[in-house]
Backbone as JSON, one array per atom type, in Angstrom:
{
  "sequence": "MSVYDLQESPSKIEEDQFPREDSVYRQIRFLLGYAALAPSSHNSQPWRFSAHDKHLNIFFDDDRWLRVADADKRELFTSVGCARKSRKSGRMRFV",
  "N": [[104.99, 126.48, 80.92], [105.43, 128.24, 83.71], [105.69, 131.58, 84.83], [107.47, 132.79, 86.71], [106.79, 134.56, 89.6], [108.64, 137.06, 91.21], [107.28, 138.68, 93.51], [104.69, 137.22, 94.76], [106.31, 134.52, 94.7], [109.19, 134.46, 96.65], [110.63, 132.53, 97.34], [110.94, 130.68, 95.81], [112.63, 129.4, 92.99], [112.48, 128.28, 90.43], [114.42, 125.99, 87.83], [113.3, 125.61, 85.52], [111.47, 127.51, 84.22], [112.42, 130.3, 83.98], [112.93, 133.21, 81.85], [113.65, 132.56, 78.42], [113.36, 132.87, 76.27], [112.3, 135.65, 76.68], [111.65, 139.42, 76.77], [115.24, 141.09, 77.75], [114.29, 142.29, 79.98], [112.54, 140.76, 81.5], [114.0, 138.24, 82.02], [115.98, 139.5, 83.54], [113.84, 140.39, 85.79], [114.24, 138.54, 86.42], [116.39, 137.09, 87.3], [116.56, 138.68, 89.69], [115.91, 137.3, 91.71], [117.52, 134.91, 92.69], [119.19, 137.62, 93.49], [117.84, 138.63, 95.57], [117.13, 136.11, 97.27], [119.92, 136.23, 98.62], [122.38, 136.08, 100.91], [122.18, 137.94, 104.38], [123.21, 140.74, 106.92], [121.86, 140.03, 110.04], [119.42, 138.84, 108.49], [118.53, 141.87, 107.48], [119.16, 143.09, 104.6], [120.23, 144.86, 102.89], [119.72, 146.04, 100.74], [118.9, 147.23, 97.26], [117.48, 147.5, 94.21], [117.89, 148.19, 90.51], [116.94, 148.79, 87.52], [117.84, 149.53, 84.01], [117.25, 149.83, 81.0], [119.33, 146.9, 79.41], [120.63, 146.19, 81.82], [121.71, 146.05, 85.52], [120.83, 146.88, 88.29], [122.89, 146.97, 91.98], [122.14, 148.77, 94.87], [123.76, 150.15, 97.97], [121.38, 149.8, 100.72], [120.65, 152.77, 102.69], [118.3, 152.75, 104.68], [118.16, 150.52, 105.57], [120.17, 149.76, 107.26], [121.95, 149.03, 110.09], [122.76, 150.15, 111.93], [123.32, 150.27, 115.27], [124.75, 148.21, 115.73], [126.55, 147.64, 113.92], [128.87, 149.55, 112.73], [130.75, 150.49, 111.33], [129.41, 149.7, 109.22], [130.66, 147.26, 107.13], [129.21, 145.4, 107.19], [127.2, 145.31, 105.95], [128.42, 146.25, 103.53], [129.05, 143.95, 102.91], [126.86, 141.96, 103.52], [125.87, 143.6, 100.7], [127.08, 142.75, 98.71], [126.56, 140.09, 99.0], [124.6, 139.98, 97.25], [125.31, 140.67, 95.1], [127.1, 138.52, 94.28], [125.01, 136.49, 94.12], [123.1, 137.16, 92.41], [124.74, 137.02, 90.1], [125.47, 134.9, 89.76], [123.41, 133.39, 89.12], [123.3, 134.41, 86.73], [125.11, 133.23, 85.44], [124.27, 130.57, 85.01], [121.81, 130.66, 84.01], [121.84, 132.76, 81.4]],
  "CA": [[105.98, 127.12, 81.52], [104.66, 129.49, 84.41], [105.92, 132.86, 85.16], [107.88, 133.64, 87.44], [106.55, 136.33, 90.22], [109.65, 137.69, 92.58], [106.47, 139.12, 94.78], [104.63, 136.03, 94.98], [107.23, 133.5, 95.69], [110.22, 134.8, 96.11], [112.16, 131.55, 97.38], [111.28, 129.46, 94.9], [112.96, 129.91, 91.61], [112.57, 127.09, 89.46], [114.92, 126.59, 86.36], [112.23, 125.83, 83.71], [110.54, 129.7, 84.83], [113.59, 130.86, 83.3], [112.76, 133.4, 80.66], [114.87, 131.92, 77.69], [112.99, 133.23, 74.67], [111.68, 136.78, 76.48], [112.89, 140.3, 77.24], [115.91, 140.75, 78.35], [113.74, 142.96, 80.95], [111.95, 139.79, 81.99], [115.17, 137.67, 81.88], [116.61, 140.41, 84.63], [113.73, 140.32, 86.82], [113.87, 136.71, 87.25], [117.43, 137.24, 88.68], [117.15, 139.02, 90.74], [114.4, 136.45, 92.35], [118.58, 134.54, 92.84], [120.04, 138.25, 94.23], [116.6, 138.63, 96.61], [117.37, 135.41, 98.21], [121.16, 136.24, 99.8], [122.32, 136.37, 102.45], [122.22, 138.89, 105.13], [123.7, 140.81, 108.13], [120.31, 139.76, 110.18], [118.03, 139.13, 107.46], [118.11, 143.05, 107.17], [118.48, 143.19, 103.07], [119.92, 146.35, 102.99], [119.8, 147.1, 99.17], [117.86, 148.61, 96.32], [117.81, 147.05, 92.64], [117.89, 149.16, 89.5], [116.6, 147.52, 86.14], [117.67, 149.72, 83.01], [117.73, 148.95, 79.22], [119.84, 146.02, 80.1], [121.72, 146.37, 83.04], [121.49, 145.79, 86.62], [121.94, 147.76, 89.14], [122.32, 146.65, 92.62], [122.79, 149.65, 95.15], [123.01, 149.86, 99.1], [120.26, 150.96, 101.27], [121.02, 153.51, 104.13], [117.73, 152.89, 105.43], [118.35, 149.8, 106.47], [122.19, 150.09, 107.28], [122.17, 148.39, 111.5], [124.09, 151.73, 112.62], [124.65, 150.54, 116.05], [125.0, 146.15, 115.04], [127.26, 147.53, 111.91], [128.76, 150.78, 112.82], [131.76, 150.69, 110.05], [129.03, 149.31, 107.24], [131.18, 145.95, 106.94], [128.56, 143.67, 107.41], [126.04, 146.74, 105.42], [128.78, 146.16, 102.24], [128.8, 142.7, 102.61], [125.38, 141.43, 102.25], [125.24, 143.51, 99.49], [128.2, 141.61, 97.56], [126.77, 138.56, 98.33], [123.58, 140.05, 97.03], [125.22, 140.95, 93.75], [127.32, 137.56, 93.86], [123.82, 135.14, 93.7], [123.06, 138.03, 91.26], [125.56, 136.37, 89.07], [125.18, 133.23, 89.76], [122.16, 133.19, 88.15], [122.75, 134.63, 85.36], [125.91, 132.18, 84.58], [123.26, 129.8, 85.12], [120.71, 131.11, 82.59], [122.49, 133.26, 80.1]],
  "C": [[105.26, 128.11, 82.33], [105.31, 130.52, 84.66], [106.09, 133.14, 86.12], [107.78, 134.71, 88.36], [107.67, 136.68, 91.14], [108.34, 138.53, 93.46], [105.44, 138.12, 95.21], [105.18, 134.89, 95.76], [108.8, 133.69, 95.75], [111.38, 133.68, 96.44], [112.01, 130.67, 96.74], [110.68, 129.76, 93.41], [112.98, 128.55, 91.09], [113.04, 127.18, 87.91], [114.41, 126.15, 85.29], [111.86, 126.82, 83.75], [111.88, 130.26, 84.26], [113.31, 131.67, 81.84], [113.14, 133.52, 79.4], [114.22, 132.72, 76.26], [112.16, 135.04, 74.95], [112.34, 138.26, 76.26], [113.78, 140.41, 77.91], [115.39, 141.06, 80.6], [113.57, 142.03, 82.09], [112.87, 139.05, 82.61], [115.63, 138.66, 83.82], [115.63, 140.45, 85.77], [113.65, 139.04, 87.59], [115.57, 136.21, 87.48], [117.51, 137.89, 89.61], [115.85, 138.4, 91.93], [116.28, 135.67, 93.62], [118.63, 136.42, 93.87], [118.9, 138.03, 96.11], [117.17, 137.59, 97.88], [119.08, 135.19, 98.93], [121.2, 136.3, 100.78], [122.99, 137.43, 103.6], [122.48, 139.49, 106.51], [122.27, 140.59, 108.58], [119.55, 139.83, 109.64], [117.85, 140.11, 106.7], [118.55, 143.04, 105.23], [118.67, 144.62, 103.24], [120.45, 146.41, 101.77], [118.79, 147.01, 98.53], [118.74, 147.69, 95.0], [117.07, 148.42, 91.52], [117.71, 148.55, 88.65], [116.69, 149.13, 84.67], [117.82, 149.0, 82.3], [117.87, 147.48, 79.84], [121.01, 145.3, 81.06], [120.65, 146.32, 84.4], [121.59, 146.06, 87.73], [121.65, 147.55, 91.29], [123.68, 148.07, 93.2], [122.82, 148.92, 96.73], [121.77, 150.86, 99.99], [120.46, 151.3, 102.68], [120.31, 153.07, 105.28], [117.26, 151.4, 105.86], [119.92, 149.25, 106.81], [121.44, 149.55, 108.96], [123.19, 149.38, 111.98], [124.47, 151.13, 114.23], [125.47, 148.78, 116.58], [126.54, 146.45, 114.04], [127.66, 149.35, 111.98], [129.34, 151.64, 111.47], [130.41, 150.1, 108.98], [129.58, 148.16, 106.74], [130.02, 144.96, 106.5], [127.09, 143.93, 106.35], [126.76, 146.0, 103.74], [128.64, 144.47, 101.87], [127.91, 141.8, 102.21], [125.33, 142.04, 100.46], [126.26, 142.99, 98.27], [127.54, 140.81, 97.63], [124.75, 138.96, 97.49], [123.67, 140.28, 95.31], [126.05, 139.5, 93.09], [125.84, 136.54, 93.72], [123.38, 135.86, 92.72], [123.57, 137.8, 90.13], [125.54, 135.53, 89.33], [124.53, 132.92, 88.87], [122.58, 133.59, 87.14], [124.58, 133.63, 84.63], [125.57, 130.95, 84.58], [123.0, 129.18, 83.82], [121.69, 131.31, 81.33], [123.54, 132.69, 79.85]]
}
């Protein structure tokens, strides 16, 4: 079984690559792949991730906020919500 590398192959996630017997950190890193593939407004991907212990936090990234196209931040928050849901879907599938 090869190890999933988020930087080398962000869009190629295969079920058999989930590190079931590995550390929680490696499992969270794998699940980030699902979150990173979430749809976002104008493909802006306005999210940031932070992993601590057994928790993954998702934040919005103001630097990627499309101020003119999304003045009220509605699409920004919707995009971050999509990333959260994608991560959760992956977690429910594997964990």
